[in-house]
C-alpha positions in Angstrom: 59.8 18.5 -64.3 57.8 17.0 -61.3 57.7 13.3 -60.9 55.0 11.6 -62.9 53.3 10.3 -59.7 53.2 13.8 -58.4 51.6 15.1 -61.6 48.9 12.4 -61.3 48.3 13.2 -57.6 47.9 16.9 -58.2 45.7 16.3 -61.3 43.4 13.9 -59.5 43.2 16.3 -56.5 42.2 19.2 -58.8 39.5 17.1 -60.6 38.0 15.9 -57.3 38.0 19.4 -55.9 36.4 20.7 -59.1 33.7 18.0 -59.0 32.9 18.9 -55.3 32.9 22.6 -56.4 30.2 21.9 -59.1 28.0 20.6 -56.3 28.6 23.5 -54.1 28.3 26.0 -56.9 24.9 24.6 -58.0 23.6 25.1 -54.5 24.7 28.8 -54.3 24.1 29.6 -58.0 27.7 30.2 -58.9 28.7 29.2 -62.4 31.0 26.3 -62.5 33.4 27.9 -65.0 34.3 30.5 -62.4 35.0 27.9 -59.7 37.4 26.1 -62.1 39.0 29.4 -63.0 39.4 30.4 -59.4 40.9 26.9 -58.7 43.5 27.6 -61.4 44.3 31.0 -60.0 44.7 29.5 -56.5 47.2 27.0 -57.8 49.1 29.7 -59.8 52.0 32.0 -59.1 50.1 34.5 -57.0 48.9 32.0 -54.3 50.4 28.5 -54.2 53.2 29.1 -56.7 52.6 26.6 -59.5 54.1 28.4 -62.5 52.7 28.2 -66.0 53.3 30.8 -68.7 53.5 29.0 -72.0 50.9 30.9 -74.2 51.4 28.6 -77.2 50.8 25.5 -75.2 47.7 27.2 -73.6 46.5 28.0 -77.1 46.9 24.5 -78.4 45.4 22.8 -75.5 42.7 25.4 -75.3 41.6 24.8 -78.9 41.6 21.1 -78.3 39.4 21.5 -75.2 37.1 23.7 -77.1 36.7 21.0 -79.8 35.8 18.4 -77.1 33.3 20.8 -75.6 31.7 21.4 -78.9 31.6 17.7 -79.7 29.9 17.1 -76.4 27.4 19.9 -77.1 26.6 18.6 -80.6 26.1 15.0 -79.4 23.6 16.0 -76.8 21.8 18.6 -79.0 18.4 17.6 -80.5 18.1 18.5 -84.1 14.4 19.1 -83.8 15.2 22.0 -81.3 17.8 23.8 -83.4 16.4 23.1 -86.9 13.9 26.1 -86.9 16.7 28.4 -85.6 19.5 27.5 -87.9 19.2 30.6 -90.2 19.0 33.2 -87.4 21.9 31.3 -85.6 24.0 31.3 -88.6 23.4 35.0 -89.0 24.4 35.6 -85.3 27.5 33.5 -85.8 28.6 35.7 -88.8 26.8 39.0 -89.2 26.4 39.3 -85.5 30.0 38.7 -84.8 31.0 41.5 -87.4 28.5 43.9 -85.7 29.9 43.1 -82.2 33.5 43.5 -83.3 32.8 46.8 -85.0 30.9 48.4 -82.1 33.5 47.3 -79.5 36.5 48.2 -81.7 35.2 51.7 -82.3 34.5 52.3 -78.6 38.0 50.9 -77.7 39.8 53.0 -80.3 38.0 56.4 -80.0 36.9 56.3 -76.3 39.5 54.1 -74.5 42.4 55.3 -76.8 43.7 51.8 -77.8 45.5 51.4 -81.0 43.4 50.4 -84.0 44.6 46.8 -84.2 44.4 46.2 -80.5 40.9 47.6 -80.5 40.0 45.2 -83.3 41.6 42.4 -81.4 39.6 43.3 -78.3 36.3 43.3 -80.2 37.2 40.0 -82.0 38.1 38.0 -78.9 35.0 39.3 -77.0 32.5 38.6 -79.8 31.9 34.8 -79.8 29.6 33.3 -77.2 30.9 30.3 -75.4 29.5 26.8 -76.0 30.4 25.5 -72.5 28.7 28.3 -70.7 25.6 28.3 -73.0 25.2 24.4 -72.9 25.6 24.2 -69.1 23.4 27.1 -68.2 20.6 27.0 -70.7 19.7 23.3 -70.4 18.6 23.9 -66.9 16.2 26.6 -68.1 12.9 25.3 -69.8 12.7 27.9 -72.5 11.1 27.4 -76.0 13.2 25.3 -78.4 13.5 28.1 -80.9 15.3 30.3 -78.5 17.5 27.6 -76.9 18.3 26.2 -80.4 19.4 29.6 -81.7 21.8 30.1 -78.8 23.2 26.6 -78.9 23.7 26.7 -82.7 25.2 30.1 -82.5 27.7 29.1 -79.9 28.7 26.0 -81.9 29.2 28.0 -85.2 30.7 31.3 -84.2 34.1 30.0 -83.2 35.4 29.5 -86.8 35.0 33.1 -88.1 36.3 34.7 -84.9 39.4 32.5 -84.8 40.1 33.7 -88.4 39.6 37.3 -87.6 41.7 37.1 -84.4 44.5 35.5 -86.3 44.5 38.2 -89.0 44.3 41.0 -86.5 47.0 39.5 -84.4 49.3 39.2 -87.4 48.6 42.9 -88.3 49.0 44.0 -84.7 52.4 42.1 -84.4 53.7 43.8 -87.6 52.2 47.1 -86.5 51.2 47.7 -90.1 47.8 47.6 -91.8 49.5 46.2 -94.9 50.0 43.0 -93.0 46.3 42.3 -92.9 44.3 40.4 -95.4 42.1 42.2 -97.9 38.5 42.4 -96.5 37.0 40.6 -99.5 39.6 37.9 -99.2 38.8 37.5 -95.5 35.1 37.2 -96.1 35.7 34.5 -98.9 38.0 32.7 -96.6 35.4 32.7 -93.7 32.6 31.5 -96.0 34.8 28.8 -97.6 36.0 27.6 -94.1 32.4 27.5 -92.7 30.8 25.9 -95.7 33.6 23.4 -96.1 33.5 22.5 -92.4 29.7 22.1 -92.5 29.8 19.8 -95.6 32.6 17.7 -94.2 30.6 17.4 -90.9 27.5 16.4 -92.7 29.2 13.7 -94.8 31.3 12.4 -91.8 28.3 12.4 -89.5 26.1 10.4 -92.0 29.0 7.9 -92.6 29.6 7.5 -88.9 25.9 7.0 -88.1 25.6 4.3 -90.8 28.7 2.4 -89.7 28.0 2.6 -86.0 24.4 1.5 -86.4 25.5 -1.6 -88.2 28.6 -2.3 -86.2 28.0 -5.0 -83.6 30.7 -4.2 -81.0 31.4 -6.9 -78.4 31.4 -4.5 -75.5 28.8 -1.7 -75.0 31.4 0.6 -73.5 33.1 0.8 -76.9 30.1 2.6 -78.5 30.6 6.0 -76.7 34.4 5.9 -77.2 33.9 5.2 -80.9 31.3 8.0 -81.3 33.5 10.6 -79.4 36.7 9.7 -81.1 35.0 9.8 -84.5 33.9 13.4 -83.9 37.4 14.4 -82.8 38.9 12.7 -85.9 36.6 14.8 -88.0 37.8 18.0 -86.3 41.4 17.2 -87.0 40.5 16.2 -90.6 38.8 19.6 -91.0 41.9 21.4 -89.7 44.1 19.4 -92.0 42.0 20.3 -95.0 42.0 24.0 -94.1 38.3 24.1 -93.4 36.7 24.9 -90.1 37.4 22.0 -87.8 35.0 23.4 -85.2 32.2 23.7 -87.7 32.9 20.1 -89.0 33.1 18.6 -85.5 29.8 20.4 -84.3 27.8 19.5 -87.4 29.2 15.9 -87.3 28.3 15.6 -83.6 24.7 16.8 -84.2 24.2 14.4 -87.0 25.6 11.4 -85.1 24.0 12.4 -81.8 20.5 12.5 -83.5 20.9 9.1 -85.1 19.3 6.0 -83.5 22.5 4.3 -82.4 22.9 1.5 -79.9 23.4 2.4 -76.3 22.6 6.1 -76.9 21.9 7.0 -73.3 25.3 5.5 -72.3 27.0 7.5 -75.0 25.3 10.7 -73.9 26.4 10.1 -70.3 30.0 9.4 -71.4 30.3 12.5 -73.6 28.8 14.7 -70.9 31.5 13.4 -68.5 34.3 14.0 -71.0 32.8 17.5 -71.7 33.0 18.3 -67.9 36.5 17.1 -67.8 37.5 19.3 -70.7 35.9 22.3 -69.0 37.7 21.6 -65.7 41.1 21.2 -67.5 40.5 24.3 -69.7 39.5 26.7 -67.0 42.1 25.5 -64.5 44.8 26.0 -67.1 43.5 29.5 -67.9 43.5 30.3 -64.3 47.1 29.2 -64.0 48.0 31.4 -66.9 46.3 34.4 -65.2 48.1 36.4 -62.6 45.9 38.6 -60.4 48.8 40.5 -59.1 49.7 41.6 -62.6 46.3 43.1 -63.4 46.3 46.9 -63.2 43.5 49.2 -62.4 43.5 50.4 -66.1 43.0 46.8 -67.3 40.0 46.4 -64.9 38.5 49.6 -66.1 39.0 48.9 -69.8 37.6 45.3 -69.4 34.5 46.5 -67.6 34.0 49.4 -70.0 34.3 47.1 -73.0 31.9 44.6 -71.3 29.3 47.2 -70.8 29.4 48.3 -74.4 29.4 44.7 -75.6 26.5 43.6 -73.4 24.2 46.6 -73.5 24.9 47.9 -77.0 26.7 45.5 -79.4 24.9 42.3 -78.4 21.4 43.7 -78.5 22.1 45.5 -81.8 23.4 42.2 -83.3 20.4 40.2 -82.0 17.9 42.7 -83.4 19.6 42.9 -86.7 19.9 39.1 -87.2 16.6 37.8 -85.7 14.0 40.4 -86.7 12.6 38.4 -89.6 12.8 35.1 -87.8 12.0 35.4 -84.1 9.0 37.8 -83.6 8.4 39.7 -80.4 10.7 41.8 -78.2 10.8 39.4 -75.2 12.7 36.6 -77.1 15.1 39.2 -78.4 15.7 40.6 -75.0 16.5 37.1 -73.6 18.8 36.3 -76.6 20.6 39.7 -76.0 21.3 38.9 -72.3 22.0 35.2 -72.8 25.0 35.7 -75.1 27.3 34.2 -72.5 31.1 34.4 -72.8 33.3 32.0 -71.0 36.5 30.2 -72.0 36.4 31.1 -75.7 37.4 34.8 -75.3 40.2 33.9 -72.9 41.5 31.2 -75.2 41.5 33.5 -78.1 43.8 36.0 -76.3 46.5 33.3 -76.3 46.8 33.8 -80.1 48.2 37.4 -79.8 50.2 36.3 -76.8 51.7 33.4 -78.8 52.5 35.9 -81.6 54.0 38.3 -79.1 51.7 41.2 -80.0 52.5 44.3 -78.0 50.2 44.7 -75.0 48.8 41.1 -75.4 49.2 40.5 -71.6 47.1 43.5 -70.9 44.5 42.3 -73.4 44.4 38.9 -71.6 43.9 40.7 -68.3 41.0 42.9 -69.7 39.3 39.8 -71.2 39.7 37.9 -67.9 38.1 40.7 -65.9 35.2 40.9 -68.3 34.5 37.2 -68.3 34.5 36.9 -64.5 32.4 40.0 -63.8 29.8 39.5 -66.6 29.5 35.7 -66.2 28.6 36.4 -62.5 26.2 39.0 -63.6 24.5 37.2 -66.4 24.4 33.5 -65.8 22.6 33.4 -62.5 19.9 35.8 -63.6 19.0 33.9 -66.8 16.3 31.7 -65.1 14.8 34.8 -63.4 14.8 36.8 -66.6 13.0 33.9 -68.5 10.3 33.9 -65.9 9.9 37.6 -65.9 9.7 37.7 -69.7 7.1 34.9 -69.7 9.4 32.5 -71.6 9.4 29.6 -69.2 7.6 26.6 -70.7 7.7 23.5 -68.4 6.6 21.3 -71.3 9.9 21.9 -73.1 11.6 19.7 -70.6 9.3 16.8 -71.1 11.0 14.9 -74.0 12.1 11.3 -73.4 15.5 9.7 -73.5 15.5 6.5 -75.5 18.4 4.0 -75.2 18.6 1.3 -77.9 20.4 -2.1 -77.6 20.6 -4.6 -80.3 19.5 -8.2 -80.0 21.6 -9.6 -82.9 20.4 -13.2 -83.0 16.7 -12.3 -82.6 16.9 -9.5 -85.2 15.2 -7.2 -82.6 15.9 -4.1 -80.5 15.4 -3.3 -76.9 14.2 0.3 -76.4 14.7 1.7 -72.9 12.4 4.7 -72.4 12.8 7.1 -69.4 9.7 9.2 -68.7 10.8 12.7 -67.3 8.7 15.3 -65.6 6.5 17.1 -68.1 6.3 14.3 -70.6 2.9 13.7 -72.2 3.5 10.0 -71.8 2.6 10.2 -68.2 -1.0 9.4 -67.6 -1.4 7.2 -70.7 -2.6 3.6 -70.4 -0.5 1.0 -72.2 -3.3 0.2 -74.6 -3.4 3.9 -75.6 0.1 3.9 -77.0 -1.0 2.3 -80.2 2.6 1.1 -81.0 3.5 -0.3 -84.4 2.8 -3.9 -85.1 4.9 -6.5 -83.3 6.2 -3.8 -80.9 5.3 -4.4 -77.2 6.0 -2.9 -73.7 7.5 -5.9 -72.0 8.6 -4.4 -68.7 8.1 -1.3 -66.5 10.6 -0.4 -63.9 8.9 1.8 -61.2 10.7 3.0 -58.1 13.4 0.4 -58.8 10.8 -2.5 -59.0 10.4 -4.2 -62.4 6.9 -5.8 -63.4 5.1 -6.8 -66.5 2.3 -4.3 -67.3 -1.1 -5.2 -68.5 -3.1 -3.2 -71.1 -4.7 -0.9 -68.5 -1.5 0.0 -66.6 -1.1 3.8 -66.4 2.3 5.2 -67.1 3.8 7.5 -64.5 6.5 10.1 -64.2 9.9 8.4 -63.5 8.9 5.1 -65.1 11.4 3.2 -67.2 9.7 1.4 -70.0 11.4 -1.5 -71.8 10.1 -2.1 -75.3 10.9 -5.0 -77.7 10.7 -4.1 -81.4 11.8 -6.0 -84.5 14.7 -4.3 -86.1 12.6 -3.3 -89.1 10.1 -1.5 -86.8 12.6 0.3 -84.6 12.6 3.7 -86.2 8.8 3.7 -86.4 8.5 2.8 -82.7 10.9 5.6 -81.8 9.0 8.2 -83.8 5.7 7.0 -82.2 7.1 7.2 -78.7 8.5 10.7 -79.3 5.2 11.8 -80.8 3.3 10.6 -77.7 5.8 12.2 -75.4 5.2 15.6 -77.0 1.6 15.3 -78.0 0.0 12.8 -75.6 -2.9 10.7 -76.5 -3.9 13.2 -79.2 -0.6 12.8 -81.1 -1.0 11.9 -84.7 0.1 8.4 -85.7 3.0 9.8 -87.9 4.1 12.3 -85.2 3.6 15.9 -84.2 5.1 19.1 -85.6 8.8 19.1 -84.6 9.1 15.4 -84.3 12.6 14.3 -85.5 
C-alpha cells in the first residue's frame, strides 16, 4: 500500500485537475463526466500504471457515490417543477425501463447472438438514465418545468428497479440456468414493494428532518448543510437495511427537505452541490481506473455501438411515447425527452454487479457499456441546447426563479430573508411599494453591485440585486410565498400566489 501522504497527494492532484477540467470542458462543450472518466483511464494500467481491478469495491463505492449524487439532485430540485410530471416520470422509471430492457435484449440475443441472460443484462444495465448527467446538463437549458421535472424525477427513481433486475439477471447468468431466476410475478411485487416502501420512508424522514432542522438553533451556520446532507445519507442506509429502495428513500427525502424553508438554505445548496461534484469526480475517476482500453476488442466496440443505436433510436422513443402520451401532449416534448435520456455512470456501475458475481463475459459487458456511454454522451449531451431551440422548447422565463436564504434571529423572534434576483425574474422592474408584502415584513437593505443601501418606496428592483428582508417568524412562510409569486408573475401576481407556486 502507498504511504498515506502519497495517497493524499495523488487524490488532491486528481481533484484539482478535475476541477480545472470542468472549466475547460464548459468552454469547449465537453461533458464533465467524460473528462473525469478520461482522467481515470490516464491514471490506469494502460497509461500511467496505477492498478485497480477490485470489482466488488468499485460496486460498493459506486453505489455510495450514486446515493450522494441523488441526494444532491433531490436537495436542489424544486417540487413545483417535478410535481406535475411525477406520474409520467414514475411510468418512465418502471414501465419505460421494462420496454428498454425488452427491446435491447431481443436485439442482443437474436441479432448480436449473445446468450439470453447476457442479453437481458445488457438491456438492464443500459436502461436507467443517469442522475448526474441529467442534473448537470439540463439545469443549464431553460426548458419548461414539466419536461425538466419528468427527466429529473425519472433519473432519481429508475435506479431502484434496474438494480433489482440486474441482480436477478446476474445471478441467473452466473448459474447459467433460467431456474436460478426469480418468478416474474415475484420480481414485479418485489420492485413495487421496494419502490413504495422507499418512497414512504423518504416522505416520513423528509418531513421529520424538516421539522427538526427548522426548529433546531445550531450555534454555527456551517453545521446546517452537514446536518441536512448526512440526514439524507442516513435515510439511504436505513432504507437499504430495511430492504426497501435506499435510492428512492434518499431521493424523496432530499426533495422534501430541500423544498422546506430551512435556515441557511442557499449555503446548504452550495455545500451539497460541491459534495455532489466531488462524488462525480471520484466515481468517474474510479470507473476510468477500472477500465482498460487495451483490453477492449473491436467486437466489444461494435456490440456497444449497435446496442446504443437500438436503445437511443428505438427503445427510448418507444418507452417515452408509451409512458407520456396521456400526460405530455405534442410530439416536440416527446422528441426532446427521447433524446435527453442521458446515460452516464449508472450503467457502468451496474456492470460491476455481474463482474463481482463472476458472470461469464462480464468484462466484455463492461467494455461494451463503456464504449456506449462515451460515444453517446459525446453525441447527446452537447446537442441538447441546440435541439431544445430547434424544437421551440427554450423558455427563458423558466430560469427566472429566485433563491431565498433564511437566517433565524432567535432573540428577536424574526427571520432574515436574503433574496437573489436572477436574470428573467419578474421581480426586476418592480418598485418596492409594488411588492405588497405581508404585514410587518419590510425590505431593509438592497445590495447592488456590491454596494448596500436602504431603499425607499419608489426604488426600482434590478437584475442581480440582493434584497434583505426582515420578517416576524410567524410571517416568514407568507413572505416567502409572496416573493416567489412576484418572481413568477410580476406585479400581476395574485396575493396568494400564481399557479405552480410551492
